[in-house]
PASEBA-1860 file (N, C-alpha, C; in nm, 3 decimals):
! residues 243
1> MTIYLAIC> -5.878/-19.271/7.216/-5.947/-19.264/7.087/-5.936/-19.121/7.032 ~ -5.917/-19.109/6.905/-5.911/-18.980/6.839/-6.043/-18.950/6.769 ~ -6.096/-18.830/6.792/-6.224/-18.791/6.736/-6.206/-18.658/6.662 ~ -6.261/-18.651/6.541/-6.253/-18.530/6.460/-6.390/-18.464/6.454 ~ -6.397/-18.336/6.494/-6.522/-18.263/6.499/-6.513/-18.140/6.409 ~ -6.621/-18.112/6.337/-6.625/-17.996/6.247/-6.740/-17.904/6.286 ~ -6.710/-17.775/6.289/-6.810/-17.671/6.311/-6.822/-17.591/6.181 ~ -6.946/-17.570/6.135/-6.968/-17.482/6.020/-7.082/-17.389/6.055
9> DNNIADRK> -7.048/-17.263/6.083/-7.147/-17.165/6.129/-7.104/-17.028/6.080 ~ -7.194/-16.958/6.010/-7.159/-16.826/5.958/-7.173/-16.715/6.063 ~ -7.233/-16.749/6.180/-7.245/-16.652/6.289/-7.119/-16.662/6.374 ~ -7.036/-16.557/6.370/-6.905/-16.561/6.436/-6.918/-16.584/6.586 ~ -7.012/-16.514/6.650/-7.028/-16.527/6.795/-7.069/-16.669/6.833 ~ -7.167/-16.725/6.760/-7.211/-16.862/6.787/-7.100/-16.962/6.762 ~ -7.023/-16.939/6.656/-6.913/-17.030/6.623/-6.807/-17.029/6.732 ~ -6.772/-16.911/6.781/-6.672/-16.900/6.887/-6.720/-16.963/7.017
17> QLERLLSR> -6.849/-16.948/7.047/-6.904/-17.010/7.168/-6.898/-17.161/7.160 ~ -6.932/-17.216/7.044/-6.925/-17.361/7.027/-6.781/-17.410/7.034 ~ -6.689/-17.334/6.979/-6.547/-17.369/6.990/-6.504/-17.376/7.136 ~ -6.549/-17.278/7.217/-6.513/-17.277/7.359/-6.569/-17.398/7.432 ~ -6.695/-17.432/7.405/-6.757/-17.548/7.470/-6.684/-17.677/7.432 ~ -6.651/-17.691/7.305/-6.582/-17.812/7.260/-6.439/-17.817/7.314 ~ -6.375/-17.702/7.328/-6.239/-17.699/7.384/-6.239/-17.744/7.530 ~ -6.342/-17.702/7.605/-6.353/-17.747/7.745/-6.377/-17.898/7.750
25> EKDKRLKD> -6.461/-17.948/7.661/-6.486/-18.092/7.654/-6.359/-18.167/7.616 ~ -6.283/-18.108/7.525/-6.155/-18.166/7.483/-6.060/-18.181/7.602 ~ -6.046/-18.075/7.681/-5.956/-18.079/7.797/-6.004/-18.182/7.900 ~ -6.134/-18.188/7.922/-6.191/-18.282/8.019/-6.166/-18.426/7.977 ~ -6.190/-18.457/7.852/-6.174/-18.596/7.806/-6.028/-18.637/7.800 ~ -5.942/-18.547/7.764/-5.800/-18.580/7.760/-5.751/-18.615/7.900 ~ -5.802/-18.546/8.000/-5.763/-18.571/8.138/-5.825/-18.698/8.192 ~ -5.955/-18.721/8.162/-6.029/-18.832/8.222/-6.012/-18.964/8.148
33> NYDVLYID> -6.017/-18.959/8.013/-6.021/-19.083/7.935/-5.909/-19.095/7.832 ~ -5.826/-18.993/7.820/-5.720/-18.987/7.720/-5.773/-18.983/7.578 ~ -5.903/-18.949/7.561/-5.957/-18.927/7.427/-5.902/-18.795/7.373 ~ -5.869/-18.792/7.244/-5.813/-18.673/7.182/-5.915/-18.617/7.083 ~ -5.953/-18.491/7.102/-6.048/-18.425/7.014/-5.975/-18.325/6.926 ~ -5.997/-18.336/6.796/-5.947/-18.236/6.701/-6.067/-18.156/6.651 ~ -6.063/-18.025/6.670/-6.177/-17.939/6.638/-6.138/-17.844/6.525 ~ -6.210/-17.852/6.414/-6.189/-17.760/6.303/-6.314/-17.675/6.287
41> SFGSEEAL> -6.294/-17.545/6.269/-6.406/-17.451/6.264/-6.406/-17.376/6.132 ~ -6.522/-17.371/6.066/-6.535/-17.310/5.935/-6.650/-17.210/5.934 ~ -6.635/-17.107/5.852/-6.740/-17.007/5.841/-6.820/-17.017/5.714 ~ -6.785/-17.116/5.628/-6.855/-17.128/5.501/-6.860/-17.273/5.455 ~ -6.951/-17.301/5.364/-6.964/-17.435/5.306/-6.838/-17.474/5.231 ~ -6.781/-17.382/5.154/-6.664/-17.413/5.071/-6.549/-17.465/5.154 ~ -6.523/-17.403/5.267/-6.413/-17.446/5.354/-6.440/-17.583/5.413 ~ -6.564/-17.608/5.456/-6.601/-17.736/5.516/-6.583/-17.851/5.418
49> MATPIKYD> -6.617/-17.828/5.292/-6.622/-17.935/5.192/-6.485/-17.978/5.141 ~ -6.378/-17.917/5.191/-6.244/-17.953/5.143/-6.210/-18.098/5.175 ~ -6.227/-18.140/5.302/-6.198/-18.279/5.342/-6.303/-18.328/5.441 ~ -6.431/-18.333/5.405/-6.534/-18.370/5.503/-6.528/-18.515/5.549 ~ -6.462/-18.599/5.472/-6.463/-18.742/5.504/-6.387/-18.773/5.634 ~ -6.304/-18.682/5.681/-6.223/-18.708/5.800/-6.302/-18.694/5.930 ~ -6.420/-18.629/5.927/-6.486/-18.590/6.051/-6.582/-18.697/6.103 ~ -6.593/-18.702/6.236/-6.680/-18.798/6.304/-6.814/-18.735/6.344
57> IFFVDVTE> -6.824/-18.605/6.338/-6.951/-18.536/6.363/-6.940/-18.393/6.308 ~ -7.054/-18.340/6.264/-7.061/-18.204/6.211/-7.163/-18.124/6.291 ~ -7.125/-18.002/6.330/-7.216/-17.906/6.391/-7.238/-17.796/6.288 ~ -7.360/-17.786/6.236/-7.384/-17.697/6.122/-7.500/-17.601/6.151 ~ -7.478/-17.473/6.121/-7.586/-17.374/6.115/-7.540/-17.261/6.025 ~ -7.586/-17.263/5.900/-7.554/-17.159/5.803/-7.686/-17.098/5.758 ~ -7.703/-16.971/5.781/-7.830/-16.904/5.750/-7.816/-16.798/5.642 ~ -7.694/-16.777/5.592/-7.670/-16.679/5.488/-7.598/-16.744/5.371
65> GAANGMEI> -7.611/-16.684/5.253/-7.541/-16.736/5.137/-7.628/-16.827/5.053 ~ -7.565/-16.895/4.957/-7.639/-16.976/4.861/-7.700/-17.101/4.923 ~ -7.635/-17.157/5.024/-7.683/-17.282/5.084/-7.698/-17.265/5.235 ~ -7.815/-17.305/5.288/-7.831/-17.302/5.434/-7.785/-17.435/5.494 ~ -7.800/-17.448/5.625/-7.750/-17.567/5.694/-7.810/-17.697/5.643 ~ -7.940/-17.697/5.613/-8.003/-17.819/5.562/-7.948/-17.857/5.426 ~ -7.926/-17.760/5.340/-7.871/-17.790/5.208/-7.728/-17.842/5.217 ~ -7.651/-17.790/5.312/-7.516/-17.842/5.335/-7.521/-17.986/5.384
73> AKKLRQRG> -7.616/-18.016/5.474/-7.633/-18.154/5.522/-7.665/-18.248/5.406 ~ -7.751/-18.203/5.316/-7.786/-18.285/5.199/-7.664/-18.310/5.111 ~ -7.583/-18.206/5.091/-7.463/-18.221/5.008/-7.364/-18.319/5.071 ~ -7.353/-18.313/5.203/-7.264/-18.408/5.271/-7.310/-18.551/5.249 ~ -7.440/-18.576/5.263/-7.494/-18.710/5.241/-7.476/-18.752/5.094 ~ -7.495/-18.660/5.001/-7.479/-18.691/4.859/-7.335/-18.729/4.826 ~ -7.240/-18.676/4.903/-7.100/-18.709/4.883/-7.060/-18.837/4.956 ~ -7.156/-18.905/5.016/-7.130/-19.031/5.083/-7.087/-19.018/5.227
81> IIAPIVLC> -7.099/-18.900/5.285/-7.063/-18.879/5.425/-7.177/-18.929/5.513 ~ -7.151/-19.029/5.596/-7.257/-19.088/5.679/-7.235/-19.064/5.828 ~ -7.136/-18.983/5.862/-7.113/-18.947/6.003/-7.230/-18.863/6.054 ~ -7.251/-18.857/6.186/-7.361/-18.778/6.242/-7.350/-18.630/6.204 ~ -7.464/-18.571/6.171/-7.473/-18.428/6.141/-7.569/-18.365/6.240 ~ -7.523/-18.263/6.311/-7.606/-18.190/6.406/-7.643/-18.055/6.344 ~ -7.772/-18.033/6.320/-7.818/-17.904/6.271/-7.859/-17.820/6.391 ~ -7.785/-17.712/6.413/-7.806/-17.625/6.529/-7.903/-17.514/6.490
89> QSTINYSS> -8.021/-17.516/6.546/-8.129/-17.429/6.500/-8.124/-17.292/6.568 ~ -8.122/-17.188/6.485/-8.127/-17.050/6.535/-8.242/-16.979/6.466 ~ -8.216/-16.916/6.351/-8.323/-16.847/6.278/-8.397/-16.938/6.182 ~ -8.340/-17.055/6.153/-8.405/-17.152/6.063/-8.445/-17.275/6.142 ~ -8.570/-17.315/6.128/-8.619/-17.437/6.192/-8.594/-17.555/6.098 ~ -8.476/-17.615/6.108/-8.439/-17.722/6.016/-8.529/-17.845/6.030 ~ -8.581/-17.868/6.148/-8.665/-17.987/6.171/-8.798/-17.980/6.097 ~ -8.832/-17.863/6.042/-8.959/-17.850/5.970/-8.948/-17.895/5.825
97> YVNAPEEI> -8.825/-17.924/5.777/-8.808/-17.966/5.638/-8.862/-18.108/5.620 ~ -8.939/-18.128/5.515/-9.001/-18.259/5.494/-8.912/-18.353/5.413 ~ -8.815/-18.301/5.343/-8.727/-18.385/5.259/-8.585/-18.391/5.315 ~ -8.575/-18.393/5.446/-8.442/-18.396/5.511/-8.376/-18.532/5.491 ~ -8.243/-18.536/5.482/-8.172/-18.664/5.473/-8.182/-18.740/5.605 ~ -8.140/-18.866/5.603/-8.149/-18.950/5.722/-8.038/-18.918/5.822 ~ -8.063/-18.961/5.947/-7.964/-18.952/6.054/-7.918/-18.809/6.080 ~ -8.015/-18.718/6.091/-7.985/-18.580/6.128/-8.028/-18.558/6.273
105> IYIEKPIN> -7.944/-18.491/6.350/-7.976/-18.455/6.488/-8.010/-18.305/6.492 ~ -8.123/-18.271/6.551/-8.165/-18.131/6.560/-8.148/-18.083/6.704 ~ -8.093/-17.963/6.720/-8.073/-17.910/6.854/-8.091/-17.758/6.849 ~ -8.155/-17.705/6.951/-8.180/-17.561/6.957/-8.059/-17.488/7.016 ~ -8.029/-17.373/6.959/-7.930/-17.283/7.019/-7.998/-17.203/7.130 ~ -7.924/-17.164/7.235/-7.781/-17.192/7.259/-7.760/-17.335/7.309 ~ -7.647/-17.392/7.275/-7.612/-17.528/7.315/-7.539/-17.522/7.449 ~ -7.570/-17.617/7.536/-7.504/-17.616/7.667/-7.399/-17.727/7.678
113> AGQISHLT> -7.325/-17.727/7.787/-7.214/-17.821/7.806/-7.261/-17.965/7.812 ~ -7.379/-17.989/7.873/-7.431/-18.125/7.880/-7.462/-18.181/7.742 ~ -7.518/-18.098/7.656/-7.548/-18.143/7.519/-7.419/-18.170/7.442 ~ -7.319/-18.086/7.462/-7.190/-18.107/7.396/-7.130/-18.240/7.439 ~ -7.137/-18.272/7.567/-7.082/-18.398/7.617/-7.153/-18.518/7.554 ~ -7.286/-18.509/7.546/-7.363/-18.619/7.485/-7.329/-18.634/7.338 ~ -7.321/-18.525/7.265/-7.294/-18.532/7.121/-7.151/-18.578/7.093 ~ -7.059/-18.546/7.184/-6.923/-18.599/7.169/-6.922/-18.750/7.188
121> DVALEWAK> -7.007/-18.800/7.280/-7.023/-18.946/7.295/-7.077/-19.009/7.166 ~ -7.171/-18.940/7.101/-7.224/-18.988/6.972/-7.112/-18.999/6.869 ~ -7.027/-18.895/6.863/-6.914/-18.896/6.771/-6.815/-19.006/6.805 ~ -6.794/-19.029/6.935/-6.702/-19.134/6.980/-6.749/-19.272/6.936 ~ -6.879/-19.299/6.951/-6.933/-19.428/6.909/-6.920/-19.446/6.758 ~ -6.942/-19.338/6.683/-6.925/-19.345/6.538/-6.779/-19.374/6.503 ~ -6.686/-19.306/6.571/-6.544/-19.325/6.543/-6.500/-19.469/6.570 ~ -6.561/-19.532/6.671/-6.526/-19.671/6.703/-6.573/-19.768/6.594
129> RKTPLIEA> -6.684/-19.735/6.527/-6.744/-19.826/6.429/-6.692/-19.806/6.288 ~ -6.648/-19.687/6.257/-6.616/-19.656/6.118/-6.488/-19.727/6.073 ~ -6.478/-19.748/5.943/-6.356/-19.802/5.885/-6.252/-19.692/5.878 ~ -6.134/-19.711/5.935/-6.033/-19.604/5.935/-5.989/-19.569/5.793 ~ -5.948/-19.446/5.773/-5.904/-19.397/5.643/-5.752/-19.384/5.642 ~ -5.698/-19.383/5.523/-5.554/-19.364/5.504/-5.528/-19.215/5.485 ~ -5.442/-19.159/5.567/-5.408/-19.018/5.556/-5.295/-19.001/5.455 ~ -5.325/-18.927/5.349/-5.229/-18.905/5.241/-5.186/-18.759/5.241
137> RSQKETRF> -5.065/-18.732/5.288/-5.016/-18.595/5.301/-4.917/-18.563/5.190 ~ -4.959/-18.475/5.100/-4.867/-18.427/4.997/-4.817/-18.290/5.036 ~ -4.732/-18.230/4.952/-4.678/-18.098/4.984/-4.786/-17.990/4.978 ~ -4.892/-18.012/4.900/-4.995/-17.910/4.881/-5.121/-17.935/4.962 ~ -5.152/-18.061/4.994/-5.279/-18.091/5.060/-5.270/-18.222/5.137 ~ -5.371/-18.244/5.220/-5.387/-18.372/5.289/-5.522/-18.430/5.249 ~ -5.521/-18.552/5.200/-5.645/-18.621/5.163/-5.661/-18.746/5.249 ~ -5.785/-18.787/5.266/-5.815/-18.909/5.339/-5.883/-19.005/5.243
145> IKHDELVR> -5.824/-19.121/5.221/-5.876/-19.214/5.121/-5.914/-19.347/5.186 ~ -6.011/-19.413/5.125/-6.050/-19.546/5.170/-5.947/-19.648/5.123 ~ -5.929/-19.753/5.202/-5.823/-19.848/5.169/-5.848/-19.919/5.036 ~ -5.976/-19.938/4.999/-6.002/-20.007/4.873/-5.981/-19.918/4.751 ~ -5.955/-19.788/4.775/-5.921/-19.697/4.665/-5.773/-19.705/4.630 ~ -5.693/-19.759/4.720/-5.549/-19.766/4.698/-5.513/-19.895/4.625 ~ -5.462/-19.882/4.503/-5.423/-19.998/4.423/-5.279/-20.038/4.455 ~ -5.192/-19.939/4.462/-5.048/-19.968/4.474/-4.977/-19.846/4.532
153> AIPLDKFL> -4.875/-19.870/4.613/-4.789/-19.764/4.664/-4.647/-19.791/4.617 ~ -4.584/-19.689/4.558/-4.451/-19.704/4.499/-4.354/-19.608/4.566 ~ -4.246/-19.657/4.626/-4.148/-19.565/4.686/-4.072/-19.490/4.577 ~ -4.073/-19.357/4.584/-3.999/-19.275/4.488/-3.867/-19.227/4.547 ~ -3.866/-19.212/4.679/-3.748/-19.163/4.750/-3.761/-19.211/4.894 ~ -3.666/-19.175/4.977/-3.670/-19.220/5.116/-3.795/-19.170/5.187 ~ -3.839/-19.047/5.159/-3.956/-18.991/5.224/-4.058/-18.941/5.122 ~ -4.071/-19.013/5.012/-4.169/-18.978/4.908/-4.224/-19.106/4.847
161> TRLCLSDG> -4.356/-19.121/4.850/-4.422/-19.243/4.801/-4.538/-19.204/4.710 ~ -4.549/-19.272/4.598/-4.661/-19.248/4.506/-4.774/-19.347/4.534 ~ -4.894/-19.294/4.559/-5.013/-19.376/4.578/-5.093/-19.378/4.448 ~ -5.112/-19.495/4.391/-5.190/-19.511/4.269/-5.332/-19.549/4.309 ~ -5.431/-19.470/4.269/-5.568/-19.487/4.313/-5.654/-19.553/4.206 ~ -5.767/-19.607/4.249/-5.852/-19.686/4.161/-5.919/-19.602/4.052 ~ -5.930/-19.470/4.074/-5.991/-19.384/3.972/-5.891/-19.336/3.869 ~ -5.768/-19.386/3.874/-5.664/-19.348/3.779/-5.578/-19.233/3.827
169> DYLDVTDS> -5.617/-19.168/3.935/-5.539/-19.057/3.991/-5.422/-19.113/4.071 ~ -5.327/-19.026/4.103/-5.219/-19.067/4.192/-5.181/-18.950/4.281 ~ -5.126/-18.983/4.397/-5.081/-18.883/4.494/-4.937/-18.913/4.532 ~ -4.854/-18.812/4.532/-4.717/-18.825/4.582/-4.715/-18.773/4.725 ~ -4.704/-18.863/4.821/-4.716/-18.827/4.962/-4.579/-18.819/5.027 ~ -4.569/-18.731/5.125/-4.441/-18.709/5.194/-4.427/-18.806/5.311 ~ -4.430/-18.934/5.278/-4.411/-19.042/5.376/-4.328/-19.151/5.312 ~ -4.256/-19.225/5.393/-4.180/-19.339/5.344/-4.276/-19.454/5.313
177> ISSVARQC> -4.233/-19.548/5.235/-4.316/-19.665/5.204/-4.344/-19.745/5.330 ~ -4.252/-19.747/5.425/-4.274/-19.820/5.550/-4.383/-19.752/5.634 ~ -4.388/-19.619/5.630/-4.493/-19.546/5.702/-4.629/-19.573/5.640 ~ -4.638/-19.576/5.508/-4.763/-19.609/5.440/-4.804/-19.753/5.474 ~ -4.708/-19.844/5.475/-4.737/-19.984/5.506/-4.794/-19.998/5.647 ~ -4.743/-19.920/5.743/-4.795/-19.927/5.880/-4.941/-19.881/5.884 ~ -4.975/-19.777/5.808/-5.114/-19.731/5.802/-5.205/-19.839/5.744 ~ -5.153/-19.915/5.649/-5.234/-20.014/5.577/-5.238/-20.150/5.645
185> ESYGCFIK> -5.153/-20.170/5.744/-5.138/-20.303/5.805/-5.268/-20.357/5.862 ~ -5.349/-20.272/5.924/-5.470/-20.319/5.992/-5.576/-20.373/5.895 ~ -5.567/-20.337/5.766/-5.668/-20.384/5.670/-5.646/-20.529/5.631 ~ -5.523/-20.576/5.642/-5.494/-20.716/5.616/-5.497/-20.757/5.470 ~ -5.498/-20.662/5.378/-5.510/-20.697/5.236/-5.397/-20.640/5.151 ~ -5.290/-20.596/5.215/-5.178/-20.539/5.140/-5.056/-20.631/5.150 ~ -4.987/-20.645/5.037/-4.870/-20.731/5.029/-4.751/-20.651/4.976 ~ -4.630/-20.696/5.011/-4.509/-20.635/4.957/-4.470/-20.712/4.830
193> CRKDLVNV> -4.456/-20.639/4.721/-4.406/-20.694/4.595/-4.279/-20.618/4.561 ~ -4.165/-20.684/4.587/-4.036/-20.615/4.587/-4.046/-20.497/4.683 ~ -4.030/-20.373/4.637/-4.036/-20.259/4.729/-4.175/-20.193/4.732 ~ -4.265/-20.238/4.645/-4.398/-20.178/4.636/-4.495/-20.242/4.735 ~ -4.603/-20.168/4.762/-4.712/-20.219/4.844/-4.834/-20.233/4.753 ~ -4.898/-20.350/4.755/-5.005/-20.381/4.660/-5.129/-20.429/4.734 ~ -5.244/-20.380/4.692/-5.373/-20.423/4.747/-5.418/-20.549/4.672 ~ -5.431/-20.661/4.744/-5.464/-20.788/4.677/-5.601/-20.783/4.609
201> HHIESVSA> -5.689/-20.693/4.654/-5.821/-20.684/4.592/-5.816/-20.621/4.454 ~ -5.701/-20.567/4.418/-5.686/-20.508/4.284/-5.601/-20.596/4.192 ~ -5.573/-20.719/4.233/-5.502/-20.813/4.146/-5.603/-20.875/4.049 ~ -5.577/-20.863/3.918/-5.669/-20.915/3.817/-5.621/-21.047/3.758 ~ -5.491/-21.066/3.751/-5.440/-21.191/3.696/-5.299/-21.215/3.749 ~ -5.256/-21.340/3.736/-5.126/-21.383/3.787/-5.037/-21.425/3.671 ~ -4.912/-21.384/3.679/-4.814/-21.429/3.580/-4.693/-21.482/3.656 ~ -4.595/-21.532/3.583/-4.477/-21.588/3.648/-4.405/-21.481/3.729
209> GGFRLSNG> -4.409/-21.499/3.860/-4.337/-21.407/3.947/-4.398/-21.270/3.961 ~ -4.527/-21.257/3.927/-4.587/-21.125/3.938/-4.737/-21.123/3.918 ~ -4.795/-21.002/3.915/-4.939/-20.983/3.901/-4.968/-20.867/3.806 ~ -5.087/-20.874/3.744/-5.141/-20.762/3.670/-5.251/-20.700/3.756 ~ -5.246/-20.567/3.777/-5.339/-20.499/3.864/-5.453/-20.436/3.786 ~ -5.556/-20.392/3.858/-5.676/-20.336/3.795/-5.648/-20.209/3.715 ~ -5.539/-20.140/3.746/-5.505/-20.019/3.670/-5.412/-20.048/3.553 ~ -5.385/-20.178/3.528/-5.299/-20.217/3.417/-5.153/-20.233/3.452
217> DIVRYYIT> -5.114/-20.195/3.572/-4.974/-20.209/3.614/-4.936/-20.356/3.629 ~ -4.811/-20.385/3.600/-4.754/-20.517/3.625/-4.654/-20.503/3.740 ~ -4.667/-20.587/3.842/-4.573/-20.585/3.954/-4.508/-20.723/3.968 ~ -4.387/-20.723/4.015/-4.312/-20.846/4.038/-4.280/-20.858/4.187 ~ -4.259/-20.980/4.233/-4.222/-21.001/4.373/-4.096/-21.086/4.381 ~ -4.027/-21.073/4.494/-3.912/-21.158/4.520/-3.961/-21.295/4.564 ~ -3.888/-21.396/4.533/-3.926/-21.532/4.571/-3.936/-21.544/4.723 ~ -3.856/-21.467/4.795/-3.860/-21.471/4.942/-3.990/-21.411/4.997
225> QKNAIIRT> -4.065/-21.338/4.914/-4.191/-21.278/4.957/-4.311/-21.368/4.927 ~ -4.288/-21.477/4.856/-4.398/-21.558/4.804/-4.487/-21.615/4.914 ~ -4.428/-21.669/5.021/-4.509/-21.731/5.127/-4.598/-21.628/5.198 ~ -4.544/-21.510/5.223/-4.623/-21.405/5.288/-4.737/-21.360/5.197 ~ -4.711/-21.354/5.068/-4.816/-21.316/4.972/-4.927/-21.421/4.970 ~ -4.890/-21.548/4.969/-4.989/-21.656/4.968/-5.075/-21.653/5.094 ~ -5.012/-21.630/5.210/-5.087/-21.624/5.336/-5.189/-21.509/5.334 ~ -5.146/-21.393/5.288/-5.236/-21.278/5.284/-5.353/-21.302/5.188
233> MACNLRSS> -5.324/-21.358/5.072/-5.430/-21.385/4.974/-5.527/-21.490/5.026 ~ -5.476/-21.591/5.095/-5.562/-21.695/5.151/-5.653/-21.638/5.259 ~ -5.600/-21.553/5.344/-5.681/-21.491/5.451/-5.792/-21.406/5.392 ~ -5.762/-21.332/5.286/-5.864/-21.248/5.224/-5.968/-21.330/5.150 ~ -5.928/-21.443/5.094/-6.023/-21.533/5.028/-6.120/-21.591/5.129 ~ -6.070/-21.635/5.246/-6.157/-21.689/5.350/-6.252/-21.581/5.402 ~ -6.202/-21.460/5.416/-6.284/-21.351/5.464/-6.398/-21.318/5.368 ~ -6.369/-21.319/5.238/-6.472/-21.287/5.138/-6.576/-21.399/5.131
241> ERH> -6.535/-21.524/5.156/-6.630/-21.636/5.155/-6.726/-21.628/5.273 ~ -6.675/-21.581/5.390/-6.760/-21.566/5.508/-6.866/-21.459/5.488 ~ -6.832/-21.358/5.407/-6.924/-21.247/5.386/-7.006/-21.265/5.258
END
């Protein structure tokens, strides 16, 4: 299992100590369970907020600047981040706040190896339950998007694919259309329409040999793709009826 952990601490010594503890936990789990831990460490809110959706747990203690650790936790929740947040208490008693967001874990510094092991288990359980995200790597940045945000993927070149998103934005990612299709396969709601990949949940109407999508695009399919398209649409219809 792959687990993504984020540290946000403006105290350099505390941040480095937490990095060391997590690195030891990383080595132990890779040897014992083959779990892979990715650890990213930040010294400010701005750096943390670049791609917070990718993380399975946050270790936060910011006591200087415009926002302290509790305010950062609130901002994460306001952005829809529901992964566990650990507020590491040093000079600020975060547990004394009366308007704290839900699902916050409070822990006193210094943190020991046993606590790190337990909190990594918390992150592991979250990672097992969460809906996986699609990794979109462009030349300038990497974004993580939810599968229902992806309307259509269009191959532009052998290793360049355009992702059309539900908010009208698009990303040109440095992946082949087959690589994008492999990422999307587990969701069970994507179909091939000629060379494009289409999310059936964004189909608004049907025309002869094609569909109109929620973003206004018209896509066509090969007749040889028709049976696979029907099977995928039928499976998604049954799934929506169950829920």
